[in-house]
C-alpha positions as CSV (number, residue, x, y, z in Angstrom):
1,M,0.0,0.0,0.0
2,K,2.8,2.4,0.9
3,Y,4.5,1.8,-2.5
4,F,1.2,2.3,-4.3
5,L,0.7,5.6,-2.6
6,L,4.3,6.7,-3.4
7,F,3.8,5.7,-7.1
8,F,0.5,7.5,-7.3
9,L,1.9,10.6,-5.7
10,N,4.9,10.5,-8.2
11,V,2.6,10.1,-11.2
12,F,0.3,12.9,-9.9
13,L,3.2,15.3,-9.3
14,L,4.8,14.6,-12.7
15,T,1.4,15.0,-14.5
16,T,0.7,18.2,-12.7
17,S,4.1,19.7,-13.5
18,F,3.8,18.6,-17.1
19,A,0.4,20.2,-17.4
20,Q,1.9,23.5,-16.2
21,L,4.8,23.3,-18.7
22,K,2.5,22.2,-21.5
23,F,4.5,19.2,-22.6
24,S,2.8,17.1,-25.3
25,K,1.1,13.9,-24.1
26,E,3.6,11.8,-26.1
27,V,6.6,13.5,-24.4
28,Q,4.9,13.0,-21.0
29,I,4.6,9.3,-21.6
30,I,8.2,8.9,-22.8
31,V,9.5,10.9,-19.9
32,Q,7.4,9.0,-17.4
33,A,8.9,5.7,-18.7
34,I,12.5,7.0,-18.5
35,A,11.8,8.4,-15.0
36,N,10.3,5.1,-13.8
37,A,13.4,3.2,-14.8
38,N,15.7,6.0,-13.7
39,K,18.8,4.4,-15.0
40,Y,21.3,5.1,-17.8
41,E,21.8,2.4,-20.4
42,S,24.1,2.5,-23.3
43,R,22.7,1.8,-26.8
44,Y,23.3,-2.0,-26.6
45,V,23.1,-3.9,-23.3
46,G,23.1,-7.4,-21.9
47,F,24.9,-10.5,-22.9
48,A,23.2,-10.6,-26.3
49,G,23.8,-6.9,-27.0
50,S,20.2,-6.0,-27.4
51,E,19.2,-2.4,-28.0
52,S,18.2,-1.0,-24.6
53,E,14.7,0.2,-23.9
54,Q,16.0,3.4,-22.3
55,Y,18.0,4.2,-25.4
56,K,15.0,3.6,-27.6
57,R,13.0,6.0,-25.5
58,M,15.7,8.6,-26.0
59,L,15.5,8.1,-29.7
60,H,11.7,8.6,-29.6
61,L,12.0,11.6,-27.3
62,K,14.5,13.3,-29.7
63,K,11.9,12.8,-32.6
64,V,8.9,14.2,-30.8
65,A,10.1,16.8,-28.2
66,T,10.6,20.4,-29.1
67,K,13.8,22.3,-28.2
68,E,12.1,24.0,-25.3
69,E,10.8,20.7,-24.0
70,L,14.3,19.2,-24.1
71,L,15.8,22.2,-22.4
72,T,13.3,22.0,-19.6
73,L,13.8,18.3,-19.2
74,T,17.5,18.7,-18.6
75,K,16.3,20.2,-15.2
76,N,14.1,17.3,-14.3
77,D,14.2,15.8,-10.9
78,R,15.2,12.4,-12.3
79,A,18.8,11.8,-13.2
80,A,18.0,9.6,-16.2
81,V,15.6,12.1,-17.7
82,R,18.3,14.8,-17.4
83,I,20.9,12.6,-19.1
84,Y,18.7,11.4,-22.0
85,S,17.3,14.9,-22.6
86,Y,20.8,16.2,-22.9
87,L,21.8,13.4,-25.3
88,A,18.7,14.1,-27.4
89,L,19.5,17.8,-27.3
90,L,23.1,17.1,-28.3
91,Q,22.0,15.2,-31.4
92,V,19.3,17.6,-32.6
93,Y,20.4,21.1,-31.2
94,P,24.1,20.9,-30.5
95,A,24.6,24.6,-29.9
96,E,22.0,24.5,-27.1
97,A,23.5,21.3,-25.7
98,E,26.8,23.1,-25.1
99,K,25.1,25.5,-22.7
100,V,23.4,22.7,-20.8
101,Y,26.7,20.7,-20.7
102,E,28.3,23.3,-18.5
103,R,25.6,22.8,-15.9
104,L,25.2,19.1,-16.1
105,K,28.9,18.3,-15.9
106,K,28.8,19.6,-12.3
107,D,25.8,17.3,-11.5
108,Y,26.9,14.8,-8.9
109,T,23.6,12.9,-8.7
110,K,24.3,9.1,-8.8
111,V,22.4,6.9,-11.2
112,F,22.5,3.2,-12.0
113,T,24.3,2.5,-15.3
114,L,24.2,-0.5,-17.6
115,E,26.8,-0.3,-20.4
116,G,27.0,-3.5,-22.4
117,C,26.8,-6.2,-19.8
118,V,28.5,-4.2,-17.1
119,G,26.3,-2.6,-14.4
120,G,27.4,0.1,-11.9
121,R,26.8,3.6,-10.6
122,S,28.0,6.9,-12.0
123,T,27.2,10.5,-11.7
124,V,25.2,12.5,-14.2
125,G,28.3,14.7,-14.7
126,N,30.5,11.7,-15.5
127,I,28.0,10.4,-18.1
128,V,27.5,13.7,-19.9
129,Y,31.3,14.3,-19.9
130,R,31.7,11.3,-22.1
131,F,29.5,13.0,-24.7
132,S,31.1,16.4,-24.3
133,P,30.3,18.7,-27.2
134,Q,33.9,20.0,-27.3
C-alpha cells in the first residue's frame, strides 16, 4: 500500500508539473517511462547486446520533443531524464547542448548504469562528460 501511494503521488506530481509546462502527451509518456526506470543504459546492453529500452525511449524523445521541452527536461528531478534529454539535445540542437553541458557536468547525482553487460553507478556529470560537445 505504501509503495502504491508513493507511485500514485509520483505520477500525480509529474502529471501536474507537465500540465503547467505544456508538454505534449507523447513527451509526457516517454519521460514517465524514462523516469520510472531512472537508469542510464548505453545503446546496446546485456549478454546478447540488445538495443536498450531506455536508449529507444531517448531516440523517440528526440523525434517528438521540441527544443524548449528538451531544455526544460534537462532540469528534471530524475537523473536519467536529465541525461537522456541532454543526449537528445546534443544530437538535434548541439549549440543548445553546449550551454546545458556546463551545468550538467557539475551534477553529482548518482544513477545506476548499464553499459554493455556491465552494471554500476556513476554521476550525471561523468556520463555527460563522455558525450562532451567539445
